[in-house]
TINULO-693098 format. One line per 3 residues: number of its first residue (from 0); for each residue x, y negated, z negated of C-alpha. Coordinates in nm, 3 decimals. Example, Ala and Ser with C-alpha at 12.3 -4.5 7.8 and 13.67 -1.06 7.14 Angstrom:
2
0	1.230 0.450 -0.780; 1.367 0.106 -0.714
//
This chain:
344
0	-17.285 -1.579 -16.516; -16.979 -1.676 -16.721; -17.017 -2.038 -16.615
3	-17.383 -2.031 -16.716; -17.300 -1.896 -17.060; -17.029 -2.161 -17.101
6	-17.278 -2.438 -17.013; -17.527 -2.310 -17.269; -17.259 -2.304 -17.538
9	-17.161 -2.665 -17.456; -17.515 -2.802 -17.489; -17.615 -2.882 -17.849
12	-17.926 -2.708 -17.980; -18.049 -3.032 -18.139; -18.126 -3.346 -17.929
15	-17.985 -3.565 -18.204; -17.640 -3.416 -18.135; -17.636 -3.499 -17.765
18	-17.385 -3.767 -17.671; -17.604 -4.052 -17.554; -17.572 -4.344 -17.316
21	-17.774 -4.660 -17.391; -17.809 -4.901 -17.097; -18.100 -5.118 -17.210
24	-18.103 -5.247 -17.567; -18.163 -5.608 -17.675; -17.972 -5.768 -17.960
27	-18.255 -5.984 -18.097; -18.504 -5.698 -18.110; -18.264 -5.446 -18.263
30	-18.122 -5.612 -18.574; -18.167 -5.377 -18.872; -18.445 -5.501 -19.101
33	-18.236 -5.494 -19.423; -17.974 -5.717 -19.258; -18.231 -5.968 -19.133
36	-18.381 -5.977 -19.481; -18.041 -6.025 -19.644; -17.949 -6.313 -19.411
39	-18.288 -6.478 -19.447; -18.261 -6.467 -19.825; -17.910 -6.610 -19.809
42	-18.026 -6.908 -19.602; -18.354 -6.948 -19.792; -18.552 -6.880 -19.476
45	-18.757 -6.575 -19.572; -19.123 -6.647 -19.486; -19.256 -6.369 -19.711
48	-19.174 -6.235 -20.056; -19.077 -5.874 -19.987; -18.878 -5.679 -19.730
51	-19.185 -5.462 -19.666; -19.382 -5.768 -19.562; -19.088 -5.882 -19.351
54	-19.071 -5.549 -19.173; -19.434 -5.585 -19.066; -19.347 -5.920 -18.906
57	-19.049 -5.774 -18.720; -19.192 -5.440 -18.606; -19.485 -5.413 -18.367
60	-19.792 -5.280 -18.546; -20.035 -5.044 -18.374; -20.311 -5.307 -18.376
63	-20.075 -5.547 -18.194; -20.003 -5.315 -17.903; -20.121 -5.366 -17.548
66	-19.953 -5.678 -17.408; -19.599 -5.786 -17.333; -19.660 -6.132 -17.481
69	-19.746 -5.993 -17.826; -19.440 -5.771 -17.807; -19.213 -6.064 -17.720
72	-19.357 -6.262 -18.012; -19.167 -6.029 -18.246; -18.842 -6.197 -18.138
75	-18.946 -6.514 -18.320; -18.807 -6.453 -18.669; -18.461 -6.311 -18.587
78	-18.376 -6.639 -18.414; -18.398 -6.817 -18.749; -18.077 -6.654 -18.866
81	-17.889 -6.598 -18.539; -17.804 -6.963 -18.475; -17.474 -6.929 -18.661
84	-17.153 -6.779 -18.522; -17.076 -6.541 -18.807; -17.436 -6.421 -18.830
87	-17.441 -6.336 -18.459; -17.117 -6.144 -18.495; -17.247 -5.959 -18.798
90	-17.579 -5.850 -18.648; -17.415 -5.730 -18.326; -17.162 -5.528 -18.525
93	-17.447 -5.370 -18.723; -17.639 -5.280 -18.407; -17.337 -5.107 -18.253
96	-17.275 -4.920 -18.578; -17.637 -4.803 -18.593; -17.622 -4.688 -18.231
99	-17.306 -4.488 -18.300; -17.477 -4.319 -18.594; -17.748 -4.207 -18.351
102	-17.480 -4.042 -18.136; -17.460 -4.318 -17.875; -17.114 -4.314 -17.720
105	-17.163 -4.576 -17.450; -17.369 -4.886 -17.527; -17.466 -5.187 -17.320
108	-17.622 -5.464 -17.526; -17.841 -5.736 -17.374; -17.816 -6.085 -17.507
111	-17.967 -6.422 -17.418; -17.703 -6.680 -17.524; -17.914 -6.988 -17.468
114	-18.167 -6.906 -17.740; -17.883 -6.908 -17.992; -17.775 -7.266 -17.923
117	-18.054 -7.446 -18.112; -17.833 -7.530 -18.413; -17.542 -7.663 -18.211
120	-17.340 -7.367 -18.082; -17.230 -7.386 -17.720; -17.306 -7.112 -17.468
123	-16.945 -7.002 -17.479; -16.949 -6.984 -17.858; -17.265 -6.773 -17.865
126	-17.123 -6.529 -17.612; -16.793 -6.518 -17.800; -16.977 -6.444 -18.126
129	-17.155 -6.145 -17.972; -16.834 -6.013 -17.815; -16.660 -6.046 -18.152
132	-16.929 -5.829 -18.310; -16.880 -5.561 -18.048; -16.503 -5.570 -18.094
135	-16.535 -5.538 -18.472; -16.753 -5.230 -18.431; -16.523 -5.079 -18.167
138	-16.231 -5.118 -18.407; -16.416 -4.883 -18.644; -16.593 -4.640 -18.411
141	-16.499 -4.452 -18.091; -16.767 -4.611 -17.874; -16.757 -4.786 -17.537
144	-16.961 -5.105 -17.542; -17.021 -5.413 -17.331; -17.245 -5.719 -17.312
147	-17.506 -5.806 -17.050; -17.604 -6.174 -17.041; -17.976 -6.244 -17.000
150	-18.144 -6.546 -16.846; -18.503 -6.595 -16.964; -18.761 -6.637 -16.689
153	-18.951 -6.911 -16.872; -18.638 -7.130 -16.875; -18.637 -7.141 -16.495
156	-18.391 -7.081 -16.210; -18.161 -7.375 -16.288; -18.082 -7.251 -16.640
159	-18.038 -6.903 -16.496; -17.762 -7.034 -16.267; -17.587 -7.198 -16.562
162	-17.603 -6.871 -16.754; -17.474 -6.673 -16.456; -17.168 -6.901 -16.439
165	-17.117 -6.870 -16.815; -17.140 -6.491 -16.788; -16.883 -6.480 -16.510
168	-16.643 -6.704 -16.707; -16.658 -6.455 -16.997; -16.659 -6.142 -16.782
171	-16.462 -5.828 -16.858; -16.189 -5.917 -16.607; -16.082 -6.207 -16.831
174	-16.079 -6.013 -17.159; -15.824 -5.770 -17.297; -16.098 -5.620 -17.514
177	-16.474 -5.653 -17.461; -16.618 -5.895 -17.207; -16.945 -5.959 -17.026
180	-17.023 -5.675 -16.788; -17.360 -5.762 -16.635; -17.638 -6.010 -16.565
183	-18.012 -5.974 -16.623; -18.335 -6.174 -16.612; -18.601 -6.098 -16.873
186	-18.900 -6.256 -17.047; -19.258 -6.319 -16.936; -19.276 -6.154 -16.594
189	-19.604 -6.285 -16.455; -19.569 -6.603 -16.254; -19.189 -6.575 -16.245
192	-19.100 -6.349 -15.949; -18.745 -6.222 -15.898; -18.699 -6.427 -15.581
195	-18.682 -6.747 -15.788; -18.354 -6.628 -15.938; -18.175 -6.532 -15.615
198	-17.907 -6.802 -15.649; -17.824 -6.694 -16.005; -17.780 -6.334 -15.889
201	-17.559 -6.446 -15.602; -17.335 -6.622 -15.853; -17.326 -6.322 -16.089
204	-17.268 -6.071 -15.810; -16.992 -6.279 -15.651; -16.831 -6.299 -15.994
207	-16.816 -5.920 -16.016; -17.092 -5.862 -16.271; -17.325 -5.564 -16.262
210	-17.680 -5.660 -16.164; -18.001 -5.546 -16.330; -18.340 -5.707 -16.393
213	-18.660 -5.656 -16.588; -18.916 -5.580 -16.316; -19.236 -5.381 -16.283
216	-19.304 -5.394 -16.655; -19.583 -5.650 -16.641; -19.610 -5.697 -16.264
219	-19.681 -5.478 -15.962; -19.443 -5.297 -15.727; -19.377 -5.616 -15.527
222	-19.151 -5.740 -15.811; -18.934 -5.430 -15.779; -18.916 -5.465 -15.401
225	-18.803 -5.826 -15.442; -18.542 -5.731 -15.699; -18.390 -5.471 -15.465
228	-18.417 -5.659 -15.135; -18.347 -6.015 -15.249; -18.126 -5.980 -15.558
231	-17.925 -5.671 -15.474; -17.967 -5.503 -15.813; -17.848 -5.146 -15.867
234	-18.066 -5.094 -16.175; -18.421 -5.184 -16.273; -18.536 -5.241 -16.631
237	-18.864 -5.057 -16.698; -18.991 -5.036 -16.337; -19.314 -4.871 -16.448
240	-19.533 -5.002 -16.165; -19.314 -4.827 -15.906; -19.534 -4.519 -15.945
243	-19.814 -4.713 -15.768; -19.614 -4.727 -15.444; -19.503 -4.402 -15.280
246	-19.288 -4.583 -15.026; -19.108 -4.764 -15.309; -19.043 -4.435 -15.486
249	-18.876 -4.305 -15.170; -18.669 -4.623 -15.145; -18.552 -4.598 -15.506
252	-18.454 -4.233 -15.448; -18.282 -4.306 -15.116; -18.075 -4.595 -15.250
255	-18.019 -4.429 -15.587; -18.147 -4.729 -15.785; -18.145 -4.633 -16.151
258	-18.451 -4.705 -16.366; -18.383 -4.795 -16.730; -18.678 -4.619 -16.896
261	-18.796 -4.742 -17.237; -19.068 -4.496 -17.333; -19.186 -4.618 -17.673
264	-19.169 -4.983 -17.567; -19.364 -4.919 -17.246; -19.657 -4.773 -17.439
267	-19.648 -5.058 -17.687; -19.651 -5.336 -17.426; -19.922 -5.172 -17.218
270	-19.687 -5.115 -16.924; -19.799 -4.754 -16.963; -20.140 -4.678 -17.110
273	-20.159 -4.460 -17.419; -20.247 -4.105 -17.322; -20.098 -4.139 -16.973
276	-19.786 -3.958 -16.859; -19.480 -4.179 -16.868; -19.335 -4.274 -16.525
279	-18.996 -4.125 -16.616; -19.130 -3.784 -16.516; -19.244 -3.913 -16.177
282	-18.905 -4.075 -16.123; -18.727 -3.750 -16.203; -18.958 -3.554 -15.970
285	-18.869 -3.793 -15.685; -18.495 -3.770 -15.746; -18.465 -4.122 -15.885
288	-18.185 -4.163 -16.140; -18.301 -4.270 -16.486; -18.159 -4.372 -16.821
291	-18.325 -4.309 -17.158; -18.333 -4.642 -17.339; -18.467 -4.791 -17.663
294	-18.529 -5.152 -17.550; -18.562 -5.288 -17.906; -18.499 -5.048 -18.192
297	-18.646 -5.275 -18.460; -18.947 -5.411 -18.272; -19.035 -5.065 -18.142
300	-18.931 -4.884 -18.462; -18.726 -4.636 -18.263; -18.374 -4.522 -18.184
303	-18.200 -4.302 -17.929; -18.269 -3.987 -18.127; -18.642 -4.059 -18.140
306	-18.659 -4.137 -17.769; -18.483 -3.812 -17.681; -18.703 -3.612 -17.915
309	-19.008 -3.737 -17.725; -18.866 -3.602 -17.401; -18.745 -3.268 -17.529
312	-19.107 -3.156 -17.542; -19.108 -3.152 -17.160; -18.740 -3.146 -17.063
315	-18.470 -2.899 -17.160; -18.170 -3.009 -17.364; -17.952 -2.940 -17.061
318	-18.168 -3.180 -16.859; -18.129 -3.450 -17.124; -17.753 -3.403 -17.118
321	-17.760 -3.440 -16.739; -17.967 -3.760 -16.762; -17.716 -3.920 -17.000
324	-17.428 -3.809 -16.778; -17.592 -3.978 -16.480; -17.661 -4.292 -16.684
327	-17.293 -4.312 -16.775; -17.205 -4.317 -16.405; -17.432 -4.623 -16.362
330	-17.282 -4.816 -16.651; -17.142 -5.162 -16.578; -16.852 -5.084 -16.810
333	-16.560 -5.027 -16.575; -16.326 -4.727 -16.601; -16.021 -4.799 -16.812
336	-16.208 -4.995 -17.078; -16.126 -4.801 -17.389; -16.347 -4.713 -17.679
339	-16.261 -4.832 -18.027; -15.938 -4.769 -18.217; -16.087 -4.468 -18.391
342	-16.074 -4.285 -18.059; -15.704 -4.345 -18.004
//
């Protein structure tokens, strides 16, 4: 009884006060609108006259919902201003700061270096720029943070292997502060099965990186099976179609494969139909570990507090705390990597 009362006292009464773990958030889709607008104005690149008009171009509108392709199209404009080292550093720092303000205390950011090389930066420079942004934020806030390098499916398996090698060369083991902690494949899922990227995952895994992949967001359960059996991932991004396969659900539970659940995003892309129950509840019922994730805070017009508030209607605050605790255990950030100076 005493232990029960102690647990209740330790759980905040407001979901916004829960210490959160974010395992699936993209840099390009999470840059704060005012910062994008400021940088566009500075470079004379703003395609519209007002920040309100710009926000509509960056954030998915209700009439645009229903397909992954339309969702991905929102990544177009941020790339205009993230081709420069200092801009990359600045936007990453701002994203980490915003996450901290939403009570995120462990953050893994996803980043595709190759799409930031169009103006002349090298892969190493683009990765370094993102890591610098994380380090700047960690110097100001007590937050653990790391970088997951993404290979885009549409660029093909060969580019993915190059990116896997680049990720390993900038991995945490070679950095006194923040380094690359994981490897991922994202982008248009249909027609680009996980098996195509097996060699890239072998490189990343051999190099000690954590392995995750976007799968089952816009394809059936077979993509998740491939990701587990052929790539050796320990986490799945989205994984919504797993609910169609009872045997797969048992496999995910047996092997404790964590699903990075992005609730708002999944409804927007059509991975989950509006009005239908989100798969996160099915995963929890089957004993599958999950993480509550934002995917893209700007594109989806969300944040960790909003995502948790959606769940608190069906889950207790204690359950939410437990979910974030489990997610922390699945983080690719290794023990001993300190939070920022403010925590010391």
